[in-house]
C-alpha positions in Angstrom: 0.0 0.0 0.0 1.3 3.4 -1.0 0.3 6.7 0.7 -0.9 9.4 -1.7 0.7 12.8 -1.1 -1.3 14.6 -3.8 -4.8 13.0 -4.2 -5.8 15.0 -7.2 -2.8 13.8 -9.4 -3.3 10.2 -8.3 -7.0 10.3 -9.1 -6.3 11.6 -12.6 -3.7 8.8 -13.1 -6.1 6.3 -11.9 -8.8 7.4 -14.2 -6.4 7.2 -17.1 -5.3 3.8 -16.1 -8.9 2.5 -15.7 -10.3 4.1 -18.9 -11.7 1.0 -20.4 -14.7 -0.5 -18.5 -16.7 -3.4 -19.6 -19.7 -2.7 -17.5 -21.2 -0.2 -15.1 -20.3 -2.4 -12.2 -16.7 -2.1 -13.1 -16.6 1.7 -13.3 -13.4 3.1 -12.0 -13.5 4.8 -8.6 -12.6 8.1 -10.1 -16.0 8.2 -11.9 -17.8 7.7 -8.6 -15.7 10.1 -6.5 -14.4 13.1 -8.2 -11.6 15.4 -7.0 -14.1 18.1 -6.1 -15.7 15.8 -3.6 -12.4 15.0 -2.2 -11.8 18.7 -1.3 -15.2 18.9 0.3 -14.4 15.9 2.7 -11.1 16.6 4.4 -11.8 14.0 7.1 -10.8 11.1 4.8 -7.4 9.8 3.9 -6.8 8.3 0.4 -4.7 5.3 -0.5 -3.6 3.9 -3.9 -4.1 0.2 -4.2 -3.3 -1.4 -7.6 -3.8 1.9 -9.3 -7.1 2.6 -7.5 -7.5 5.3 -4.8 -9.7 4.2 -1.7 -10.7 6.4 1.1 -10.4 5.6 4.9 -12.1 7.7 7.6 -10.0 9.5 10.2 -11.3 9.5 13.7 -10.2 11.4 16.9 -11.0 11.1 20.6 -12.7 14.5 20.3 -15.3 12.9 18.0 -16.2 10.5 20.7 -16.5 13.3 23.3 -18.6 15.3 20.9 -20.8 12.4 20.3 -21.3 11.9 24.1 -21.6 15.7 24.7 -18.9 15.2 27.3 -17.6 18.6 28.2 -16.5 20.4 31.4 -19.6 22.4 31.6 -22.0 19.5 31.3 -23.4 18.9 34.8 -25.1 15.7 33.7 -21.9 13.7 34.1 -20.7 15.3 37.3 -23.6 16.4 39.5 -25.3 13.1 40.4 -24.6 9.4 40.6 -24.5 8.1 37.0 -27.5 5.7 37.0 -30.6 5.7 34.9 -32.7 4.4 37.8 -31.9 5.8 41.3 -32.7 2.4 42.9 -29.8 0.8 41.2 -26.7 0.9 43.4 -23.3 1.8 41.8 -21.0 -1.2 41.9 -17.4 0.1 42.6 -14.7 -2.5 42.2 -11.6 -1.7 44.2 -8.1 -3.1 43.9 -5.1 -2.2 46.1 -1.4 -3.2 45.8 1.4 -2.4 48.2 4.4 -0.7 46.6 6.5 0.2 49.6 6.6 0.3 53.4 7.9 3.8 54.0 7.8 4.0 57.8 6.5 2.3 60.9 6.7 4.6 63.9 6.0 2.8 67.2 6.3 6.0 69.3 3.3 7.7 67.5 1.6 4.4 66.4 1.9 5.5 62.7 2.1 3.4 59.6 3.1 4.9 56.3 2.6 2.7 53.2 2.8 3.6 49.5 -0.1 1.9 47.6 -1.4 1.7 44.1 -5.2 2.0 43.8 -7.5 0.9 41.0 -11.2 1.9 40.9 -13.8 0.8 38.3 -17.5 1.5 38.1 -20.2 1.8 35.5 -21.4 5.1 34.2 -24.8 4.4 32.7 -24.8 7.7 30.8 -21.9 6.7 28.6 -22.0 4.4 25.6 -20.9 4.4 22.0 -20.2 2.0 19.1 -16.5 1.6 18.5 -17.2 0.6 14.8 -18.5 4.1 14.2 -15.4 5.8 15.5 -12.6 3.9 13.8 -12.5 1.2 16.5 -11.9 3.6 19.4 -13.0 1.7 22.5 -11.9 4.0 25.3 -10.7 7.5 25.8 -9.0 9.4 28.6 -10.6 12.5 30.0 -9.9 14.8 33.0 -11.2 13.7 36.3 -13.3 16.9 36.7 -15.5 15.9 33.8 -17.0 12.8 35.4 -18.6 11.8 38.7 -16.1 9.9 41.0 -17.0 7.9 44.1 -16.3 9.7 47.4 -14.1 7.1 48.9 -12.0 7.7 52.0 -9.6 5.8 54.3 -10.7 5.6 57.9 -7.2 5.3 59.3 -5.7 8.2 57.3 -4.6 11.0 59.5 -2.8 13.3 57.0 -3.8 14.5 53.6 -1.8 13.1 50.7 0.0 16.0 49.1 1.8 14.0 46.5 1.1 14.4 42.7 -1.9 12.4 41.3 -2.8 11.5 37.8 -5.3 14.1 36.5 -6.9 11.7 34.0 -9.2 8.6 34.0 -10.2 6.1 31.3 -13.7 5.8 29.9 -14.7 2.7 27.9 -17.3 2.4 25.2 -19.6 0.4 27.5 -19.5 3.0 30.2 -16.8 1.4 32.5 -14.8 4.1 34.2 -11.2 3.3 35.4 -9.0 5.3 37.8 -5.4 4.2 38.5 -3.5 6.2 41.0 -0.7 6.0 43.6 -1.0 7.3 47.1 1.1 7.8 50.2 -1.1 6.9 53.2 -0.1 8.3 56.6 -2.4 6.2 58.8 -2.8 5.3 62.4 -2.1 1.7 63.4 -2.6 0.0 66.8 0.7 -1.8 67.4 1.6 -4.4 69.9 5.3 -4.0 70.8 5.3 -6.7 73.5 7.8 -8.8 71.7 9.9 -5.9 70.3 12.2 -6.3 68.3 10.9 -9.8 67.4 7.4 -8.5 66.8 4.9 -8.8 63.9 2.5 -5.9 63.2 -0.9 -5.9 61.4 -2.2 -2.6 60.1 -5.5 -2.0 58.3 -6.4 0.3 55.4 -10.2 0.6 55.2 -12.0 2.1 52.3 -15.6 3.4 52.5 -17.8 6.0 51.1 -18.1 9.2 53.0 -21.7 10.1 52.1 -23.3 7.3 50.0 -24.8 4.4 52.0 -24.9 0.8 51.0 -28.0 1.3 48.9 -26.1 3.8 46.8 -22.6 2.5 46.5 -21.5 -1.1 47.0 -17.7 -1.8 47.3 -16.5 -5.1 45.7 -12.9 -6.3 45.9 -11.5 -6.9 42.5 -8.9 -9.4 43.6 -8.8 -11.9 46.4 -6.2 -12.1 49.2 -3.7 -14.4 47.5 -3.7 -12.4 44.3 -3.2 -9.2 46.1 -0.3 -10.6 48.1 1.4 -12.1 45.1 1.1 -8.9 43.1 2.3 -6.8 46.0 5.4 -9.0 46.4 6.2 -8.6 42.7 5.9 -4.8 42.6 7.4 -4.2 46.1 10.1 -1.5 45.9 11.3 -1.0 49.4 10.5 -2.4 52.9 13.1 -0.9 55.2 13.5 -2.8 58.4 10.2 -4.6 57.8 9.5 -7.8 55.8 6.1 -7.9 54.0 4.3 -11.2 54.8 0.8 -11.0 53.3 -2.2 -8.8 52.6 -5.7 -10.0 53.4 -8.9 -8.6 51.9 -12.2 -8.5 53.8 -15.5 -6.9 53.1 -17.7 -5.6 55.8 -20.3 -2.9 56.8 -20.2 0.0 59.2 -23.5 0.4 60.9 -24.4 3.5 62.9 -27.6 5.3 62.2 -27.1 4.2 58.6 -25.2 1.5 56.9 -22.1 1.9 54.8 -20.3 -0.7 52.7 -16.5 -1.0 53.3 -13.4 -3.0 52.3 -10.5 -3.5 54.6 -7.0 -4.5 53.6 -4.9 -5.9 56.4 -1.1 -5.7 55.8 1.0 -8.1 57.9 4.7 -7.4 58.3 7.5 -8.7 60.5 10.4 -6.7 61.8 13.9 -7.5 60.9 15.5 -7.7 64.4 19.2 -7.9 63.4 19.9 -4.2 63.8 18.3 -3.9 67.2 20.0 -7.1 68.4 23.4 -5.8 67.5 23.0 -2.3 68.7 20.9 -2.9 71.8 20.4 -6.4 73.1 24.0 -7.6 72.8 25.7 -4.5 74.4 23.5 -4.9 77.5 24.4 -8.6 77.6 28.0 -7.8 77.3 27.7 -5.3 80.2 26.2 -8.0 82.3 29.1 -10.4 81.5 31.5 -7.6 82.6 29.6 -7.3 85.8 30.0 -11.1 86.4 33.7 -10.9 85.6 34.1 -8.1 88.2 33.8 -10.7 91.0 37.4 -11.7 90.1 38.7 -8.3 91.2 39.9 -8.1 94.8 37.4 -6.6 97.3 40.1 -4.8 99.2 40.7 -2.4 96.4 38.5 0.4 95.3 38.7 -0.4 91.6 36.0 -3.0 91.8 33.4 -0.6 93.2 34.3 2.1 90.6 34.1 -0.5 87.8 30.6 -1.6 88.8 29.3 2.0 89.0 30.6 2.7 85.4 28.9 -0.4 84.0 25.6 0.6 85.7 25.8 4.1 84.2 26.3 2.6 80.7 23.1 0.6 81.2 21.3 3.8 82.2 22.3 5.4 78.8 20.9 2.5 76.9 17.6 2.8 78.8 17.3 6.4 77.7 17.7 5.3 74.1 15.0 2.6 74.6 12.6 5.3 75.9 12.8 7.1 72.5 11.8 4.0 70.6 8.9 2.4 72.5 5.5 4.1 72.7 4.4 5.9 75.8 1.4 3.7 76.4 1.0 -0.1 75.8 -1.4 -2.7 76.9 1.4 -5.0 77.9 4.9 -4.3 79.1 7.4 -4.8 76.3 9.8 -7.7 76.8 12.8 -5.6 76.0 11.8 -3.2 78.8 11.6 -6.1 81.2 15.0 -7.4 79.9 16.7 -4.0 80.6 15.1 -3.4 83.9 15.8 -6.8 85.4 19.5 -6.7 84.2 19.7 -3.2 85.7 18.3 -4.6 89.0 20.8 -7.5 88.9 23.7 -5.1 88.5 22.4 -2.8 91.2 22.2 -5.7 93.7 25.7 -6.6 92.7 26.9 -3.1 93.4 25.2 -3.1 96.8 26.8 -6.5 97.7 30.2 -5.1 96.8 29.7 -2.2 99.1 28.7 -4.5 101.9 31.7 -6.8 101.4 34.1 -3.9 101.3 32.6 -2.5 104.5 33.0 -5.8 106.3 36.6 -6.2 105.3 37.5 -2.7 106.3 35.9 -3.2 109.6 38.1 -6.3 110.2 41.2 -4.4 109.2 40.5 -1.7 111.7 40.1 -4.3 114.5 43.4 -5.9 113.6 45.3 -2.6 113.5 44.0 -1.5 116.9 44.9 -4.9 118.5 48.6 -4.8 117.6 50.9 -4.0 120.5 53.0 -1.0 119.8 56.7 -1.0 120.5 57.8 0.5 123.9 59.0 4.0 123.9 62.6 4.8 124.4 62.2 8.2 125.9 63.0 8.3 129.6 59.9 10.3 130.2 57.7 7.4 129.0 59.8 4.5 130.2 58.2 1.3 131.6 58.0 0.7 135.2 61.0 -0.5 137.2 63.3 0.4 134.3 66.5 2.0 135.6 67.7 5.1 134.0 70.6 7.3 134.6 70.1 11.0 134.3 72.7 13.7 134.1 72.7 15.3 137.5 76.0 17.2 137.5 76.0 20.9 136.7 78.6 20.4 134.0 76.4 17.8 132.2 73.4 20.1 132.3 75.4 23.0 131.0 76.8 21.2 128.1 73.7 19.0 127.3 76.1 16.3 126.5 74.3 13.2 127.8 71.1 11.3 127.1 69.6 8.4 129.0 69.4 4.9 127.5 66.7 2.7 128.9 67.0 -1.0 129.3 64.2 -2.3 126.9 65.7 -5.7 126.5 64.8 -6.7 130.0 68.4 -6.8 131.3 69.1 -5.0 134.5 71.9 -2.7 133.5 72.2 0.9 134.4 71.9 3.5 131.8 75.1 5.2 130.8 75.4 8.8 129.7 75.6 9.1 125.9 78.0 11.9 124.8 76.7 13.9 121.8 78.8 17.0 122.0 82.0 17.7 120.1 84.2 17.1 123.2 84.2 13.4 124.4 83.9 13.3 128.3 83.3 9.6 128.8 85.8 6.8 128.9 86.4 4.2 126.2 84.9 1.5 128.3 81.7 3.4 128.7 81.4 3.9 125.0 81.8 0.2 124.2 79.1 -0.7 126.7 76.8 1.9 125.2 77.3 0.6 121.7 76.5 -3.0 122.8 73.3 -1.8 124.4 72.2 0.0 121.3 73.0 -3.1 119.1 70.9 -5.3 121.4 68.0 -3.0 121.4 68.0 -2.8 117.5 68.0 -6.6 117.3 65.0 -6.8 119.6 63.1 -4.3 117.5 64.0 -6.3 114.4 62.6 -9.5 115.9 59.4 -7.7 116.9 58.8 -6.3 113.4 59.6 -9.7 111.8 57.0 -11.4 114.0 54.4 -8.8 113.2 55.0 -9.1 109.4 54.8 -12.9 109.4 51.6 -12.7 111.5 50.0 -10.5 108.9 51.0 -12.8 106.0 50.5 -16.3 107.5 48.0 -15.7 110.2 44.3 -16.5 109.8 42.0 -13.7 108.5 39.7 -11.9 110.9 36.1 -12.8 111.6 34.5 -10.1 109.4 36.8 -11.0 106.5 35.7 -14.6 106.6 32.1 -13.5 106.7 32.6 -11.2 103.7 34.2 -14.0 101.7 31.4 -16.4 102.4 28.8 -13.8 101.5 30.6 -13.0 98.3 30.8 -16.6 97.2 27.2 -17.3 98.0 26.0 -14.2 96.2 28.0 -14.9 93.1 26.5 -18.4 92.9 22.9 -17.2 93.2 23.7 -14.3 90.9 25.0 -16.5 88.1 22.1 -19.0 88.3 19.5 -16.2 88.3 21.1 -14.6 85.3 21.1 -17.8 83.3 17.5 -18.6 84.1 16.4 -15.1 83.2 18.2 -15.1 79.9 16.7 -18.5 79.0 13.2 -17.3 79.9 13.5 -14.1 77.8 14.7 -16.1 74.7 11.8 -18.5 75.1 9.3 -15.6 75.3 10.8 -13.8 72.3 11.0 -16.8 70.0 7.5 -18.2 70.7 
């Protein structure tokens, strides 16, 4: 087939080519349709087939709209529900697919999905024959030109400000189709009892705002399995949530009147890995550090300071948890119980460390006060019946050249004057005796100190020290068993 650029020239050529006709039935087309008629009918296209030009009608969407008298100013299509009989309800078929899970905010109980919506209904005022309009079976028109069901979402708390498609499709049999995308900021009652191993179910319920069940009836276009499969295929992003399924249910809202409604329940499970790594494991590690602190000696202050530091670290994690969990909940979240009980364990451990340290310090004070101190060597504080020689002469007082040496070794020997001045006034025999006395006294002091040191090292601990050690061992055993039982119980509750 060859497109004719100049119809007049091709008509003339065709007439010359078909100049011989055997009968009137075989008259060439040029004799039936002259070039003047071609000019009068600009809505036809002409084709040359085997030397013969044949016309074909050109149709546009505007021809269909003109045929229907579908204009922006025609209130027939926009003012009332499009039925010929007011007793006939409008059947609205609804289909919803989930594109993405944008946010799930537990603190404010908010669920933000991104969905694709498809609405179809029958407009009884619209009909045309596609064969009369070059096979055109549907046209797209602005939404303002037709009546649209007043559907709303019960759980929606914020208006969708995103861009929407301004057009809809109208079929030749009156079926109107709307396909649009919507970001839904909705409220959702969440159960965070098993956070972060929780599964949430949020509803998106569609219903008419004004029209009751006798006016508009909502019918789901797809069943639950088809909606779930289609949503998994078109899912773009899920964040920390894993989409499980979507169920479709049809119901009615009955107050003073009755409305038809369709509810889509979206089931999703949280991916807990991030919360386990960033929250649960650090708290468990701090608990292990607290258990390891029992290996530190109780006689040092480092153990007490270490436990206080670990307890403050747990307090910081509790503040972070307060920003995640909702303010109100029907049941206490397991993660809150997990943190509070571990915090209580570590607090009891700190109090036990304080008690043990106090008992050991008390025993040390008793031991120090019970030690016999060494005798004084001053003549003014000498023991009873200890002879001492004083400097009685005027010359000794004047020079201040002598001091008294007391017999602390138990031998009855008189004290001899000790010369300390530059001029030596005592004899050599007195000096030798004085040095021997000093040597004996030093050896006695050395033996006393050696006995005291060996008693501190090898002697039995005091009463309060023994009580503190037994208390520490018993508490550690009970502490370790309680922690293991608690961790096992928490794991069982989370994984059920």
